[in-house]
C-alpha positions as CSV (number, residue, x, y, z in Angstrom):
1,M,31.7,-7.8,-1.4
2,T,30.1,-11.1,-1.5
3,L,26.7,-11.4,-3.2
4,M,24.6,-14.4,-3.5
5,G,21.5,-14.5,-5.3
6,V,18.5,-16.7,-3.8
7,D,15.4,-18.4,-5.1
8,I,13.4,-20.9,-3.2
9,E,10.4,-23.1,-3.7
10,T,8.2,-23.7,-1.0
11,Y,5.1,-26.0,0.1
12,S,2.0,-25.0,2.3
13,S,-1.7,-25.9,2.5
14,V,-2.1,-22.3,3.6
15,D,-3.2,-19.8,0.7
16,L,0.2,-17.1,0.1
17,K,-2.1,-14.4,-1.2
18,A,-5.1,-14.4,1.1
19,T,-3.0,-14.9,4.8
20,G,0.2,-13.1,3.9
21,V,4.0,-14.9,4.0
22,R,4.0,-15.3,8.4
23,P,0.3,-17.6,8.4
24,Y,1.8,-19.3,5.4
25,T,5.3,-20.5,7.5
26,E,3.4,-21.5,10.4
27,A,1.1,-24.0,8.6
28,P,1.8,-27.6,10.5
29,D,3.1,-29.4,6.9
30,F,5.4,-25.3,5.5
31,T,8.2,-26.6,4.1
32,I,11.0,-25.6,1.5
33,L,11.7,-28.1,-1.9
34,L,14.0,-26.3,-3.8
35,I,16.9,-23.8,-2.7
36,S,19.0,-22.0,-5.7
37,Y,21.5,-20.1,-4.8
38,K,24.2,-17.9,-7.6
39,V,26.9,-16.2,-5.8
40,N,29.0,-14.0,-7.4
41,D,30.1,-14.7,-11.2
42,Q,30.0,-18.6,-9.6
43,P,27.4,-20.7,-11.5
44,T,23.9,-21.3,-9.8
45,K,23.6,-24.2,-8.0
46,I,20.6,-26.4,-6.8
47,I,20.2,-27.7,-3.1
48,D,17.1,-30.2,-4.0
49,L,15.3,-30.8,-0.2
50,A,12.2,-32.5,-1.5
51,E,14.3,-35.2,-2.5
52,M,16.4,-35.2,0.7
53,E,13.2,-35.7,2.0
54,L,12.2,-39.0,-0.1
55,V,16.0,-40.5,0.8
56,A,15.1,-40.1,3.9
57,A,11.7,-41.8,3.7
58,E,13.3,-44.3,1.9
59,L,11.5,-43.7,-1.4
60,T,13.4,-42.2,-5.0
61,L,12.3,-40.8,-7.9
62,L,10.8,-43.0,-10.3
63,P,12.2,-43.8,-12.5
64,P,15.3,-41.6,-12.6
65,V,15.6,-38.4,-14.3
66,A,19.2,-37.2,-16.0
67,S,19.7,-33.6,-14.7
68,D,22.5,-31.0,-16.0
69,L,22.3,-29.0,-13.2
70,I,24.6,-28.5,-10.4
71,D,23.9,-29.8,-6.8
72,G,24.9,-27.2,-4.1
73,N,25.6,-28.2,-0.8
74,L,23.9,-27.3,2.0
75,D,26.6,-26.4,4.0
76,E,28.4,-24.5,1.9
77,F,24.8,-22.5,1.4
78,L,24.1,-21.9,5.0
79,A,27.5,-20.9,6.3
80,L,27.2,-17.9,3.7
81,L,23.2,-17.9,4.2
82,T,24.1,-16.9,7.8
83,D,27.4,-14.6,7.0
84,P,26.9,-10.8,8.0
85,A,29.8,-10.5,5.5
86,V,27.4,-11.5,2.2
87,V,25.0,-9.6,0.6
88,K,21.9,-11.9,0.3
89,T,19.6,-11.2,-2.4
90,A,16.4,-12.1,-3.8
91,Y,13.3,-10.7,-5.9
92,N,10.6,-9.7,-3.0
93,A,13.4,-10.3,-0.8
94,S,10.7,-10.6,2.4
95,F,9.7,-14.2,1.8
96,E,13.3,-15.7,1.2
97,R,13.4,-14.3,4.7
98,T,10.7,-15.4,6.0
99,C,10.6,-18.5,4.7
100,L,14.6,-19.7,5.4
101,A,14.4,-18.1,9.3
102,R,11.2,-20.2,9.5
103,Y,12.5,-23.6,8.0
104,F,16.0,-23.2,9.3
105,N,15.0,-21.9,13.1
106,R,17.6,-19.0,12.4
107,P,17.4,-15.1,11.9
108,M,17.8,-12.8,9.2
109,P,18.9,-9.8,10.1
110,P,17.3,-7.6,7.0
111,K,20.3,-5.4,7.1
112,Q,22.2,-8.2,5.3
113,W,19.9,-8.5,2.5
114,Q,19.1,-6.7,-0.4
115,C,15.7,-6.4,-2.6
116,T,15.2,-7.0,-6.3
117,M,11.9,-6.4,-6.9
118,V,12.5,-3.2,-4.6
119,Q,15.3,-2.0,-7.0
120,A,13.1,-2.4,-9.9
121,A,10.5,-0.3,-8.2
122,T,12.1,2.6,-7.6
123,L,13.6,2.7,-11.5
124,G,9.1,2.4,-12.4
125,L,9.4,-1.1,-13.4
126,P,6.5,-3.5,-12.9
127,G,5.7,-5.6,-10.1
128,T,6.7,-9.5,-11.1
129,L,9.7,-10.9,-12.1
130,A,8.6,-11.8,-15.1
131,Q,7.4,-8.9,-16.3
132,V,10.5,-7.1,-15.0
133,G,12.9,-9.6,-17.1
134,A,10.1,-8.8,-20.2
135,V,10.4,-5.1,-20.2
136,L,14.4,-5.1,-19.8
137,G,14.4,-7.6,-22.7
138,L,16.7,-10.4,-21.0
139,D,18.2,-12.9,-22.8
140,K,17.4,-14.7,-19.9
141,Q,13.3,-15.0,-19.0
142,K,11.3,-16.7,-16.4
143,M,9.9,-19.8,-17.4
144,T,6.3,-20.1,-18.6
145,E,5.8,-23.4,-17.3
146,G,6.4,-22.2,-14.0
147,A,2.4,-21.4,-12.8
148,E,1.7,-24.7,-13.6
149,L,4.1,-26.1,-11.6
150,I,3.4,-24.5,-8.8
151,R,0.1,-25.4,-8.4
152,F,1.2,-29.5,-8.9
153,F,3.9,-28.9,-6.0
154,C,3.8,-26.4,-4.0
155,K,0.2,-26.3,-3.3
156,P,-2.5,-29.1,-1.8
157,D,-4.8,-30.6,-5.0
158,R,-9.1,-30.2,-4.3
159,D,-8.3,-33.3,-2.0
160,G,-5.7,-31.5,-0.2
161,N,-3.5,-33.5,-0.9
162,R,0.6,-32.7,-2.0
163,H,2.3,-34.2,-5.2
164,Y,5.8,-35.6,-4.5
165,P,8.5,-35.5,-6.9
166,N,8.8,-38.9,-7.3
167,E,4.7,-39.4,-8.3
168,A,6.0,-37.4,-11.6
169,P,9.4,-36.8,-12.3
170,E,10.0,-35.1,-15.3
171,K,7.9,-32.5,-14.0
172,W,10.0,-32.5,-11.1
173,E,13.1,-32.0,-13.6
174,T,11.2,-28.9,-15.0
175,F,10.6,-27.5,-11.5
176,R,14.1,-27.7,-10.8
177,K,15.5,-25.9,-14.2
178,Y,12.4,-23.7,-13.4
179,N,14.0,-22.8,-9.6
180,V,17.3,-22.2,-11.4
181,R,16.5,-20.0,-13.7
182,D,14.1,-17.8,-11.2
183,T,17.8,-16.7,-9.6
184,D,19.7,-16.7,-12.6
185,V,17.1,-14.2,-13.6
186,E,17.5,-12.7,-10.5
187,T,20.7,-12.0,-10.9
188,D,20.6,-10.4,-14.5
189,I,18.2,-8.2,-13.2
190,R,20.0,-6.8,-9.7
191,C,23.5,-6.8,-12.2
192,R,21.3,-4.2,-14.8
193,L,19.9,-2.1,-12.5
194,S,23.4,-1.9,-10.7
195,R,23.9,1.0,-12.8
196,W,21.7,3.3,-10.8
197,P,22.4,2.3,-7.1
198,R,20.0,3.2,-4.3
199,P,21.0,5.8,-1.3
200,Q,22.5,4.1,1.6
201,E,19.3,5.9,3.4
202,E,16.8,3.4,1.2
203,H,18.7,0.1,2.2
204,D,18.3,1.2,5.7
205,A,14.9,2.4,5.4
206,W,13.9,-0.8,3.5
207,A,15.5,-2.7,6.7
208,L,13.6,-0.5,9.1
209,D,10.6,-2.0,7.1
210,Q,11.6,-5.5,7.4
211,Q,12.1,-4.9,11.6
212,I,8.7,-3.5,11.0
213,N,7.1,-6.3,9.2
214,D,8.4,-8.7,11.8
215,R,7.6,-6.8,14.5
216,G,3.6,-7.0,13.6
217,V,0.7,-5.2,15.2
218,R,-1.3,-7.0,18.7
219,V,-4.6,-7.8,17.3
220,D,-7.8,-7.7,19.5
221,W,-9.2,-11.9,18.4
222,I,-12.4,-11.4,20.9
223,L,-13.5,-8.5,18.8
224,T,-12.7,-9.7,15.5
225,Q,-14.6,-13.0,16.2
226,R,-17.5,-11.1,17.5
227,A,-17.7,-8.8,14.8
228,R,-18.0,-11.8,12.3
229,E,-20.3,-13.6,14.6
230,L,-22.6,-10.0,14.2
231,D,-22.3,-9.9,10.9
232,A,-23.9,-13.2,10.3
233,V,-26.7,-12.7,12.2
234,Y,-27.3,-9.6,10.8
235,S,-27.1,-11.3,7.4
236,T,-29.4,-14.2,7.9
237,E,-31.8,-11.3,9.3
238,L,-31.9,-9.2,5.9
239,L,-31.6,-12.6,3.9
240,E,-34.7,-14.0,5.7
241,E,-36.7,-10.7,5.2
242,A,-35.5,-10.3,1.8
243,K,-36.7,-14.0,0.9
244,G,-40.4,-13.6,2.5
245,L,-41.2,-10.9,-0.1
246,T,-39.7,-11.8,-2.7
247,D,-40.1,-15.6,-2.8
248,L,-37.0,-15.6,-4.4
249,P,-34.7,-19.0,-3.4
250,N,-31.6,-16.0,-3.4
251,P,-32.4,-12.5,-3.4
252,N,-28.5,-11.9,-3.0
253,S,-28.5,-12.7,-6.3
254,T,-27.9,-10.5,-8.6
255,A,-29.7,-12.0,-11.6
256,Q,-32.5,-13.2,-9.6
257,L,-33.4,-10.2,-8.2
258,T,-32.7,-7.8,-11.4
259,A,-35.5,-10.2,-12.6
260,W,-37.6,-9.9,-9.5
261,L,-37.7,-6.0,-9.6
262,E,-38.3,-5.4,-13.2
263,Q,-41.5,-7.2,-12.8
264,Q,-41.7,-4.6,-10.7
265,G,-42.0,-1.8,-13.1
266,L,-38.2,-0.9,-12.7
267,E,-35.6,-0.9,-15.6
268,V,-32.7,-1.9,-13.8
269,P,-29.5,-1.4,-15.6
270,S,-27.2,-2.5,-12.4
271,L,-27.4,-3.0,-9.1
272,R,-24.5,-1.0,-8.4
273,K,-24.2,1.0,-5.0
274,E,-24.3,4.1,-7.0
275,I,-26.9,3.0,-8.7
276,M,-28.8,1.6,-5.7
277,P,-30.4,5.7,-4.4
278,D,-31.9,5.8,-7.9
279,L,-33.9,2.5,-7.9
280,I,-35.0,3.7,-4.6
281,A,-36.6,6.9,-5.7
282,A,-38.3,5.0,-8.2
283,A,-39.6,2.1,-6.9
284,Q,-43.3,2.4,-6.7
285,D,-44.4,0.8,-3.8
286,D,-43.2,0.0,0.0
287,T,-42.2,-3.3,-0.5
288,T,-40.0,-3.1,-3.9
289,R,-38.0,0.1,-1.7
290,R,-37.2,-2.2,1.3
291,V,-36.6,-5.0,-1.0
292,L,-33.5,-2.7,-2.6
293,Q,-33.1,-0.7,1.1
294,L,-31.9,-5.3,2.6
295,R,-30.1,-5.2,-0.7
296,Q,-28.6,-2.1,0.1
297,E,-27.4,-3.5,3.7
298,L,-25.8,-7.0,2.6
299,A,-23.8,-5.0,0.3
300,K,-22.5,-3.5,3.5
301,T,-21.9,-6.7,5.6
302,S,-18.9,-7.6,4.3
303,V,-16.3,-8.0,7.2
304,K,-13.5,-8.1,4.6
305,K,-11.3,-6.8,6.7
306,F,-12.1,-8.6,9.7
307,Q,-12.3,-12.1,7.8
308,A,-8.4,-11.1,6.7
309,L,-7.1,-10.1,10.4
310,E,-9.2,-13.8,11.1
311,R,-7.0,-15.5,8.1
312,S,-3.4,-13.7,8.5
313,R,-3.3,-14.0,12.5
314,C,0.1,-15.7,14.0
315,E,1.2,-18.1,16.4
316,D,2.1,-14.6,18.1
317,G,-1.3,-13.3,17.8
318,R,-0.4,-10.4,15.8
319,V,-1.1,-9.4,12.4
320,H,2.7,-9.6,10.1
321,N,3.6,-7.7,6.9
322,I,0.7,-5.7,6.5
323,L,3.2,-2.9,5.1
324,Q,5.0,-2.8,1.3
325,F,8.1,-0.3,1.4
326,Y,8.0,1.4,-1.9
327,G,4.4,-0.3,-2.4
328,A,3.3,3.6,-4.6
329,G,6.3,2.5,-6.9
330,R,5.3,6.6,-8.7
331,T,6.9,7.9,-5.0
332,G,8.7,5.1,-3.0
333,R,5.2,5.3,-0.2
334,W,4.4,2.6,2.0
335,A,1.9,0.3,1.0
336,G,-0.7,-1.7,2.8
337,R,-0.8,-5.4,2.1
338,V,-3.5,-7.9,3.4
339,V,-5.2,-6.1,5.9
340,Q,-5.0,-3.0,3.8
341,V,-4.5,-0.4,6.7
342,Q,-4.3,2.7,4.1
343,N,-8.0,3.0,3.9
344,L,-9.7,2.0,6.8
345,P,-13.0,3.7,7.2
346,Q,-12.8,6.9,9.1
347,N,-14.4,6.8,12.9
348,K,-17.4,8.4,12.8
349,I,-19.3,7.1,16.0
350,P,-18.9,9.2,19.4
351,D,-17.6,6.7,22.0
352,L,-16.4,3.3,19.9
353,A,-15.1,2.7,23.5
354,T,-18.3,1.6,24.1
355,A,-19.4,0.4,21.2
356,R,-16.7,-2.1,21.0
357,Q,-17.1,-3.5,24.2
358,L,-20.7,-4.3,23.4
359,V,-19.0,-6.3,20.2
360,R,-16.5,-7.7,22.4
361,D,-19.7,-8.8,25.0
362,G,-21.9,-10.1,22.3
363,D,-24.9,-7.6,23.2
364,F,-26.2,-7.4,19.2
365,E,-29.4,-6.3,20.4
366,L,-28.4,-3.2,22.7
367,L,-25.4,-2.2,20.2
368,E,-28.4,-2.0,17.4
369,M,-30.5,0.4,19.8
370,A,-27.6,2.6,20.4
371,Y,-25.7,2.8,17.3
372,G,-28.3,1.6,14.3
373,S,-27.3,-0.1,11.2
374,P,-24.6,-3.2,12.9
375,P,-22.6,-2.9,9.1
376,F,-21.3,1.1,9.7
377,V,-20.7,0.2,13.3
378,L,-18.5,-3.0,12.5
379,S,-16.8,-0.3,9.1
380,Q,-15.8,1.8,12.5
381,L,-14.9,-0.7,14.6
382,I,-11.6,-2.3,12.2
383,R,-9.5,0.4,13.7
384,T,-10.0,-0.4,16.6
385,A,-9.1,-4.4,16.2
386,F,-5.6,-3.5,16.7
387,I,-4.3,-3.1,20.0
388,P,-0.8,-2.7,21.6
389,S,1.1,-5.1,23.4
390,E,0.3,-6.1,27.2
391,G,1.7,-3.0,29.1
392,C,2.1,-0.8,26.5
393,R,-0.4,1.7,24.8
394,F,-0.1,2.9,21.1
395,I,1.3,6.7,20.4
396,V,-0.4,7.7,17.2
397,C,1.1,10.7,15.4
398,D,1.3,11.8,12.1
399,Y,2.1,15.4,9.8
400,S,-0.5,18.2,9.2
401,A,-0.8,19.4,6.0
402,I,2.5,17.7,5.2
403,E,1.5,17.5,0.8
404,A,0.6,22.0,1.7
405,R,3.8,22.5,3.2
406,V,6.3,20.6,1.1
407,L,4.8,21.9,-2.3
408,A,4.7,25.4,-1.1
409,W,8.5,24.8,-0.2
410,L,9.1,23.6,-3.1
411,A,7.5,26.6,-5.0
412,G,8.4,29.4,-2.8
413,E,5.0,30.3,-2.0
414,N,5.6,32.4,0.6
415,W,2.6,33.3,2.4
416,V,1.5,29.7,2.7
417,L,5.3,29.4,3.9
418,Q,4.3,32.0,6.3
419,E,0.7,30.7,7.5
420,F,2.7,27.4,8.4
421,F,5.5,29.3,10.7
422,G,2.6,31.0,12.6
423,E,-0.9,29.7,13.4
424,G,-0.7,26.9,10.8
425,L,-4.3,27.6,9.7
426,I,-4.2,27.0,6.0
427,Y,-8.0,26.6,5.1
428,E,-8.8,29.8,6.8
429,A,-5.6,31.5,5.0
430,T,-6.1,29.8,1.9
431,A,-10.0,31.5,1.7
432,A,-8.3,34.6,2.8
433,M,-6.6,35.3,0.3
434,M,-8.8,33.9,-2.4
435,F,-11.7,35.9,-1.2
436,H,-9.7,38.8,0.0
437,V,-11.7,39.5,3.3
438,P,-9.0,39.4,6.6
439,K,-8.7,35.3,8.3
440,D,-9.9,36.5,11.6
441,E,-13.1,36.7,9.1
442,V,-13.1,33.1,7.7
443,R,-12.6,31.4,11.5
444,K,-15.4,29.7,12.9
445,G,-18.5,31.8,13.8
446,G,-16.7,34.6,11.6
447,P,-18.8,36.4,9.1
448,H,-17.0,34.5,6.5
449,S,-16.9,31.5,7.9
450,D,-19.0,30.4,5.2
451,L,-15.8,30.6,3.0
452,R,-14.0,28.2,5.5
453,P,-15.0,24.8,3.3
454,K,-14.1,26.7,-0.2
455,G,-10.7,27.4,1.8
456,K,-10.0,23.2,2.3
457,V,-11.0,21.3,-0.7
458,A,-8.7,23.9,-2.8
459,T,-6.2,23.0,-0.3
460,L,-6.6,19.8,-1.2
461,A,-7.7,19.8,-4.8
462,C,-5.6,22.3,-6.8
463,G,-2.3,22.2,-6.1
464,Y,-1.7,19.7,-8.7
465,Q,-3.5,21.7,-11.5
466,G,-6.8,20.4,-10.5
467,G,-9.9,21.5,-12.1
468,P,-13.8,21.4,-11.0
469,G,-13.2,17.6,-11.0
470,A,-10.8,17.6,-8.9
471,L,-12.6,19.9,-6.8
472,I,-16.0,17.5,-6.6
473,A,-13.1,14.6,-6.8
474,M,-12.4,16.1,-2.7
475,G,-15.8,16.5,-1.4
476,A,-16.9,20.3,-2.7
477,L,-20.5,18.6,-3.6
478,K,-21.0,17.1,-0.5
479,S,-20.2,19.9,1.6
480,G,-22.5,22.1,0.2
481,I,-20.6,24.0,-2.8
482,P,-22.6,24.8,-6.0
483,E,-20.9,22.9,-8.7
484,E,-21.2,26.0,-10.4
485,E,-19.2,28.0,-8.0
486,L,-16.6,25.3,-9.2
487,P,-14.2,27.3,-11.9
488,G,-14.4,30.3,-10.1
489,I,-13.0,28.7,-6.9
490,V,-10.2,26.7,-8.8
491,Q,-9.0,30.2,-10.6
492,S,-9.3,32.2,-7.4
493,W,-6.8,29.6,-6.4
494,R,-4.5,29.9,-9.1
495,K,-4.3,34.2,-8.2
496,A,-3.9,33.3,-4.8
497,N,-0.9,30.9,-5.7
498,K,1.1,32.3,-8.8
499,N,4.1,30.6,-7.4
500,I,2.4,27.1,-7.0
501,V,0.9,27.6,-10.6
502,R,4.4,29.0,-12.3
503,Y,6.6,25.7,-10.4
504,W,3.9,23.5,-12.5
505,Y,4.7,24.9,-15.8
506,D,8.7,25.3,-14.8
507,V,9.0,21.4,-13.4
508,E,6.9,20.4,-16.9
509,A,9.5,22.2,-19.4
510,A,11.9,20.9,-17.2
511,A,11.1,17.4,-17.6
512,I,10.7,18.1,-21.8
513,R,13.9,19.7,-22.0
514,A,15.8,17.3,-19.8
515,V,14.4,14.1,-22.3
516,R,15.7,16.6,-24.7
517,G,19.2,16.6,-23.9
518,E,19.8,18.9,-21.2
519,T,20.5,18.8,-17.3
520,V,17.8,21.2,-15.6
521,T,18.2,22.3,-12.2
522,L,15.3,23.6,-10.2
523,R,15.0,25.1,-6.2
524,H,16.3,22.8,-3.5
525,G,18.4,21.1,-5.7
526,I,15.5,19.6,-7.7
527,R,17.3,18.3,-10.7
528,F,16.3,16.6,-14.3
529,F,18.5,14.4,-16.8
530,C,18.5,12.0,-18.5
531,E,20.4,8.6,-18.5
532,G,20.1,5.1,-20.6
533,D,16.6,4.6,-21.2
534,Y,15.4,6.2,-18.0
535,L,14.5,10.4,-16.9
536,F,15.7,11.7,-13.4
537,I,14.0,13.4,-10.6
538,T,16.5,14.1,-8.0
539,L,14.7,15.0,-5.1
540,P,15.7,17.1,-2.5
541,S,17.1,14.0,0.0
542,G,18.9,12.3,-2.9
543,R,17.1,10.3,-4.0
544,N,15.7,9.7,-8.0
545,L,12.7,9.5,-9.4
546,A,12.4,7.9,-12.1
547,Y,11.0,7.3,-15.7
548,Y,11.6,4.5,-17.9
549,K,11.6,5.4,-21.3
550,P,10.4,8.7,-21.4
551,K,8.7,9.9,-25.1
552,L,7.7,12.9,-26.2
553,E,4.4,13.5,-28.1
554,P,2.2,15.9,-29.7
555,E,-0.5,16.6,-27.6
556,P,-2.9,18.5,-30.0
557,K,-5.6,19.0,-27.5
558,F,-3.4,21.7,-25.6
559,E,-0.8,22.4,-28.9
560,K,2.3,21.4,-27.8
561,M,4.5,18.3,-26.8
562,G,3.6,16.6,-24.2
563,L,5.7,13.8,-22.3
564,T,5.0,10.2,-21.5
565,Y,7.0,7.3,-19.9
566,L,6.3,3.5,-19.6
567,G,4.9,3.1,-16.2
568,T,1.9,1.2,-13.9
569,D,-1.8,2.8,-14.7
570,S,-4.7,2.6,-11.5
571,N,-5.7,-0.8,-13.4
572,K,-2.3,-2.0,-12.9
573,H,-1.5,-2.5,-16.5
574,Y,2.0,-1.5,-17.5
575,G,2.3,0.2,-21.1
576,R,2.6,4.3,-22.4
577,Q,1.4,6.5,-19.6
578,K,0.8,10.6,-20.1
579,T,2.3,12.5,-17.6
580,Y,2.4,16.9,-17.6
581,G,3.1,19.7,-14.8
582,G,0.7,18.7,-11.9
583,K,1.4,15.4,-11.9
584,L,5.1,15.2,-11.8
585,V,4.9,18.2,-8.7
586,E,2.6,16.1,-7.2
587,N,5.2,13.7,-8.0
588,I,7.9,15.2,-6.9
589,T,5.7,16.8,-3.6
590,Q,4.8,13.3,-2.0
591,A,8.0,11.8,-2.7
592,T,9.6,14.9,-0.4
593,A,6.7,13.7,2.2
594,R,7.4,10.4,1.8
595,D,11.4,11.3,2.5
596,C,10.6,13.2,5.4
597,L,8.4,10.5,7.1
598,R,11.3,7.4,6.3
599,D,13.8,9.6,8.1
600,A,11.5,10.6,11.3
601,M,10.9,6.6,11.4
602,A,14.1,6.4,11.9
603,A,15.1,9.1,14.4
604,L,11.2,7.2,16.1
605,E,13.3,4.0,16.4
606,T,16.5,5.0,17.5
607,A,14.5,7.2,21.0
608,G,13.2,3.5,21.4
609,Y,9.6,4.2,20.1
610,P,9.2,1.1,18.4
611,I,6.6,1.1,15.0
612,V,4.1,-1.3,14.2
613,F,2.7,0.3,11.1
614,T,2.5,3.3,9.3
615,V,-0.5,5.1,7.5
616,H,0.0,7.7,4.6
617,D,2.3,10.4,6.8
618,E,1.3,8.8,10.3
619,V,2.9,6.6,12.8
620,I,1.5,4.4,15.1
621,L,4.1,3.6,18.0
622,D,3.4,0.4,19.9
623,T,5.6,2.5,22.9
624,P,6.0,0.6,26.9
625,K,3.3,2.9,29.5
626,G,5.9,4.8,31.6
627,F,8.1,5.4,28.6
628,G,8.2,8.7,26.3
629,S,5.7,11.1,25.6
630,L,3.3,12.0,22.9
631,E,5.3,15.5,23.3
632,E,9.0,14.1,22.4
633,V,7.5,11.9,19.3
634,R,5.5,15.2,18.3
635,E,8.9,17.2,18.6
636,I,11.2,14.5,16.9
637,M,8.6,14.4,14.0
638,S,8.7,18.1,13.5
639,R,12.6,18.1,14.0
640,P,14.2,20.5,10.7
641,V,15.0,17.9,8.2
642,P,18.7,18.0,6.8
643,W,18.0,18.5,3.4
644,A,15.3,20.9,3.3
645,P,16.1,23.3,5.1
646,G,13.5,26.0,5.5
647,L,10.6,23.4,5.1
648,P,8.2,24.0,8.2
649,L,6.9,20.6,9.7
650,N,4.8,19.9,12.8
651,A,3.1,17.0,13.6
652,A,-0.1,16.1,16.3
653,G,-1.1,13.5,17.7
654,F,-3.0,11.7,20.9
655,E,-2.4,8.5,23.0
656,C,-5.2,5.5,22.9
657,E,-5.9,2.1,24.2
658,F,-6.4,0.7,20.4
659,Y,-6.1,2.4,17.0
660,Q,-8.5,5.2,16.1
661,K,-8.5,8.2,13.9
662,D,-8.5,11.3,16.3
């Protein structure tokens, strides 16, 4: 097999981080400056397209700088690039694919590409090329000069001007070396990690992900523009009122407002949103109280997702590349990019269609009269900015309680499985088991219907060894459950789910035994073993979860040995992380649910249902009117999974003319 590692350096006046790669390449001044490529074990070659541009303009590098780099041949590179038999590899291959397709105006079929960044993520390594090279201790590392050189050659300066190679020939030669080094580092990482190849299903899933991102999703640009206008009008009104009440030049300034509030007799530790209710309660007069309320409203008026949509608008009226394959590095789930579709606000207003039409019509006064605070309404309408293609409708379908189903299946909690094979009323059934009452009495209107919220929050919070804190995080207090009842709810849930509780400890023990050198297999082929610097957990699908450089360390609090590994925490810091049985079970469960979705997505595409994006366990299908049905989509997603016999899957959904949460 012929492998070609590729790295490119580009120029565009569009901010790549703010817009994503597609608008970046659609800028009129977008160009590729350098291409380096390495075929199998041959030396890395470089094609200097920027120098070719200068020569064509009858300009040259002044003075010339000697180079020991090997010149590539553009015809040779294009032949390799377009040869289906040549596998192209890159670190974050989506960028190279999109840029090369635009520059050369040629298709870049994703099945001909492999992404080394994804390969690194599957092995629990950090996100950037420099970080991976450093963690692996490669002989060749990414050059530290790169960031400054990219600012100089790849972006306009503060005056909007582009710097050309002939302005700084020595810098340019260093930049060329930087480009070649990146290809060498990418190749070294790929070779180092090739010992642990990814299953073909994962290569196919990445190719499908690229196809979905290439397809993009249509956006209602009238709604988006009007939302921005409404936000601007409302913010101005609030700011003017606050100025009149405070006489401050900028009452939206934290420093100015804090000083003013302290003059009104308040102690102001901060103006964070979680502090505001206490400050409002402590306000000594109506004016101070109103100023604080205005501050709350101004803080809510951010329409960052509408702004992100406008920034990322492409020539075809769509947004692209809003999904990141294997973005959740521990489990392999998709993550959101650019617009962050994974954390859109839920829909809580009764008539979305009317509200969005009022915004589209610019009838802001009637909108506020009918629905109240404009910031709240706009947050409700962010989802609805995504619309089907002409002649299509959305079919939105997601798995029902898939994590609870997968967890019960993995642990052998048979009463839960039987409920899912039956009515599927897991919250009612859980409350019935916890509090020893008939399930029918927990239903809405039943004599024990007050127990259902406890069954729901326990199901959501307790499955991964969570305690009272997890119940609070899942909304226990907001649903009216007194805090003093939370420990009892945890204990009741654990007594009702003894097999799941046992599974936490079985998984933790298996992982520790694996780190000590054993190979341990649990139910459904879950296998724990160490190889090289990794602890691997083989999932029922055959895919591995990887924990880099696992280590056993004393846990004095629990008087036992605990498991740690190198990984990325919630603050994006890469370092040694602690884990335990419940957390490992969460990883296994969510990864298995993700693999169910992966296979369903492939089946849906094969059946002719184009996916435009996915959110958690949900797919959004841009389906031609008159083709297919929600019933067929549900059937496809609910089919038995060959590698998960006995797992009761079920899906539910709806059809709509704009994206929404049912």
